[in-house]
C-alpha positions as CSV (number, residue, x, y, z in Angstrom):
1,X,-27.5,9.6,31.0
2,X,-25.8,9.7,34.3
3,X,-28.8,11.0,35.6
4,X,-31.2,8.6,34.6
5,X,-28.5,6.0,35.5
6,X,-28.4,7.4,38.9
7,X,-32.2,7.1,39.4
8,X,-32.7,3.3,38.1
9,X,-29.6,2.4,40.7
10,X,-31.1,4.8,43.8
11,X,-34.8,2.8,42.8
12,X,-33.1,-0.7,42.5
13,X,-31.7,0.2,45.9
14,X,-34.9,1.3,47.5
15,X,-36.5,-1.6,46.4
16,X,-33.1,-3.9,48.0
17,X,-33.8,-1.4,51.2
18,X,-37.8,-1.9,51.2
19,X,-37.2,-5.4,51.1
20,X,-34.8,-6.3,53.6
21,X,-35.8,-3.4,56.2
22,X,-38.3,-5.7,57.9
23,X,-35.3,-8.2,58.6
24,X,-32.5,-5.6,59.4
25,X,-31.5,-3.4,61.9
26,X,-32.1,-0.4,60.5
27,X,-29.2,2.3,62.6
28,X,-27.1,-0.4,60.2
29,X,-27.8,0.2,57.3
30,X,-26.2,2.2,54.9
31,X,-28.0,5.1,52.9
32,X,-29.1,4.8,50.0
33,X,-27.7,7.7,48.7
34,X,-24.2,6.5,49.7
35,X,-25.4,3.2,47.7
36,X,-26.0,5.2,44.4
37,X,-22.5,7.2,44.6
38,X,-20.5,3.9,45.5
39,X,-22.3,2.7,42.5
40,X,-21.7,5.4,40.1
41,X,-18.7,6.0,41.1
42,X,-17.5,2.1,40.2
43,X,-19.2,2.7,36.9
44,X,-17.5,5.8,36.2
45,X,-13.9,4.0,37.0
46,X,-15.1,1.5,35.0
47,X,-16.3,3.6,32.0
48,X,-12.9,6.1,32.2
49,X,-10.3,2.3,32.4
50,X,-12.5,1.4,29.3
51,X,-12.1,4.7,27.5
52,X,-8.5,4.7,28.5
53,X,-7.8,1.1,27.0
54,X,-9.4,2.2,23.9
55,X,-7.6,5.6,23.3
56,X,-4.2,3.6,24.1
57,X,-5.3,0.9,21.7
58,X,-6.4,3.4,18.7
59,X,-2.9,5.2,19.6
60,X,-1.4,2.2,19.0
61,X,-3.0,1.5,15.5
62,X,-2.5,4.9,14.6
63,X,1.5,4.5,15.6
64,X,1.7,1.0,13.4
65,X,-0.2,3.1,10.4
66,X,2.3,5.9,10.4
67,X,5.5,3.0,10.3
68,X,4.1,1.5,7.6
69,X,3.5,4.5,6.2
70,X,6.9,5.3,6.3
71,X,8.2,2.5,5.2
72,X,6.5,2.0,1.9
73,X,7.4,5.8,1.5
74,X,10.6,5.6,2.4
75,X,13.6,6.4,-0.7
76,X,10.7,9.1,-2.4
77,X,11.7,12.5,-3.0
78,X,10.3,14.6,0.0
79,X,8.6,16.7,-2.7
80,X,7.0,16.6,-6.0
81,X,9.1,17.4,-9.4
82,X,8.8,20.6,-11.4
83,X,6.6,19.7,-14.3
84,X,8.4,18.6,-17.4
85,X,11.9,17.1,-16.5
86,X,13.5,14.5,-16.2
87,X,12.6,12.1,-12.8
88,X,15.4,11.2,-11.0
89,X,14.7,7.2,-8.9
90,X,13.4,9.2,-6.3
91,X,11.2,11.3,-7.6
92,X,9.6,8.8,-10.0
93,X,9.0,6.7,-6.7
94,X,7.1,9.5,-5.3
95,X,5.1,10.1,-8.5
96,X,4.1,6.7,-8.3
97,X,3.2,6.1,-4.7
98,X,1.2,10.0,-4.8
99,X,-0.9,8.1,-8.3
100,X,-4.4,6.4,-7.8
101,X,-4.4,2.2,-6.9
102,X,-5.6,2.4,-10.9
103,X,-2.7,4.3,-12.5
104,X,0.2,2.3,-10.0
105,X,-1.3,-0.9,-11.7
106,X,-1.4,0.7,-15.1
107,X,2.1,1.4,-15.2
108,X,3.1,-1.9,-13.8
109,X,1.3,-3.3,-16.8
110,X,2.8,-0.9,-19.0
111,X,7.0,-1.8,-17.9
112,X,6.0,-5.6,-17.8
113,X,5.0,-5.0,-21.3
114,X,8.1,-3.2,-22.0
115,X,10.4,-5.7,-20.4
116,X,8.8,-8.4,-22.3
117,X,9.3,-6.3,-25.2
118,X,12.7,-5.6,-24.7
119,X,13.5,-9.6,-23.4
120,X,12.4,-10.6,-26.9
121,X,14.9,-7.9,-28.6
122,X,17.7,-9.4,-26.6
123,X,16.2,-12.7,-27.7
124,X,16.2,-12.1,-31.4
125,X,19.5,-10.6,-30.9
126,X,18.0,-7.3,-32.9
127,X,20.7,-5.1,-31.7
128,X,23.0,-7.5,-33.6
129,X,20.6,-8.0,-36.9
130,X,20.8,-4.1,-36.7
131,X,24.8,-4.0,-36.7
132,X,25.2,-6.4,-39.6
133,X,22.5,-5.0,-41.6
134,X,24.2,-1.6,-41.3
135,X,27.1,-3.2,-42.1
136,X,26.3,-4.9,-45.3
137,X,24.6,-1.5,-46.3
138,X,27.7,0.2,-45.7
139,X,29.1,-2.8,-47.8
140,X,27.2,-2.2,-50.8
141,X,26.6,1.5,-51.2
142,X,27.9,2.9,-54.5
143,X,31.4,3.9,-54.1
144,X,32.3,1.0,-51.6
145,X,35.0,-1.7,-53.0
146,X,33.4,-4.5,-51.8
147,X,29.7,-3.7,-53.4
148,X,29.4,-6.7,-55.1
149,X,32.5,-8.9,-54.3
150,X,30.6,-10.9,-51.5
151,X,27.2,-12.2,-50.6
152,X,25.1,-10.6,-48.0
153,X,26.3,-12.0,-44.1
154,X,24.1,-11.9,-41.4
155,X,24.1,-13.1,-38.0
156,X,21.9,-16.3,-38.9
157,X,18.6,-14.1,-37.8
158,X,15.6,-15.2,-39.3
159,X,12.0,-14.0,-38.7
160,X,10.6,-16.6,-37.5
161,X,12.9,-19.3,-36.1
162,X,10.5,-22.8,-36.3
163,X,9.9,-21.5,-40.0
164,X,12.5,-23.5,-41.8
165,X,14.4,-21.4,-44.2
166,X,13.0,-21.1,-48.1
167,X,14.8,-23.4,-50.5
168,X,15.9,-22.0,-53.8
């Protein structure tokens, strides 16, 4: 490539020299080899400058990528956890970050479903209803002094709060 470029430069310089030779004092003309060397030196310096710019930009992009990866992986466990163990939050984060994008999205969708289900249980006071039902079962147990003396007490829970209570 450099030799081909050198030949083209030399040919162009020769053509220019022949065109101007008639009008110039030959003692003042710079030898063509010197012109070609000067053109090639300028070209080589420019290529080196561009190469250094490309390398500097590539280094900067690599450093930015490393910084972003470090930011995204901050807080996770340094090593993958042992199989069949209860994960710490740092180990869970490590497993999550190591998963494929599809698996991460599925985990997030599953978590959102569980959060929605948990909120529904809170809203419907399932814990209170279970406590009330256990108390009622204990009260109605055979041999209990209050087994038939009082009507059932509940926290007011209904399966469908929009549906009116059944009339007797």
